[in-house]
C-alpha positions, 0 to 999 in steps of 0.5 A: 187563127183557131176556131175559138177565135172565130166562135167567141160567142158559143155560149150565147149560141148554146143558150139561144138553142137551149132556150128555143128547145125549152120554149118549144117543148113547153108550149107543145106539152102545155097546150093539151092539158090546158084545153079544158080550162081554155074551153071553159075560160073562153066559153067555147065548144070542145071542137073550138078548143081542139082547134087551138092545138090543131092551129099550133101544130099546123103553124109549127109544121109550116114554119119549121122548114121556112125558118130553116130556109131563112136561116140558110139565107140570113144566118142561123142566129138571126133566124133563131132570134127572129123565130123566138121573138115571133113565138114570144109575141104570139104567145103573149097575144094568145095569153091575152085572148078573150075569144077563141078566134083571138086564141087561134089566130096568133098560133 
């Protein structure tokens, strides 16, 4: 059998990879410009607002190799979808946050 038969859903795989790349790029580039607004909305200090970016970058750097290992163990598609779902839930929780702690913890 040819590879085309085994890879019937390559468009789905490509769409998931593209969505993951766009989601990560948007989240990474939108946090820094919004820090001042977040600081005012959550009534926190500049240091508190800076922790939002720190927590996001730290969690991304820790989760990336873990997600890669889970992808090796359970399949790349399953790991990618799971990471995207967790990212969406964390983003929703951060969007609903009413305090700086509620904003930092889901990061």
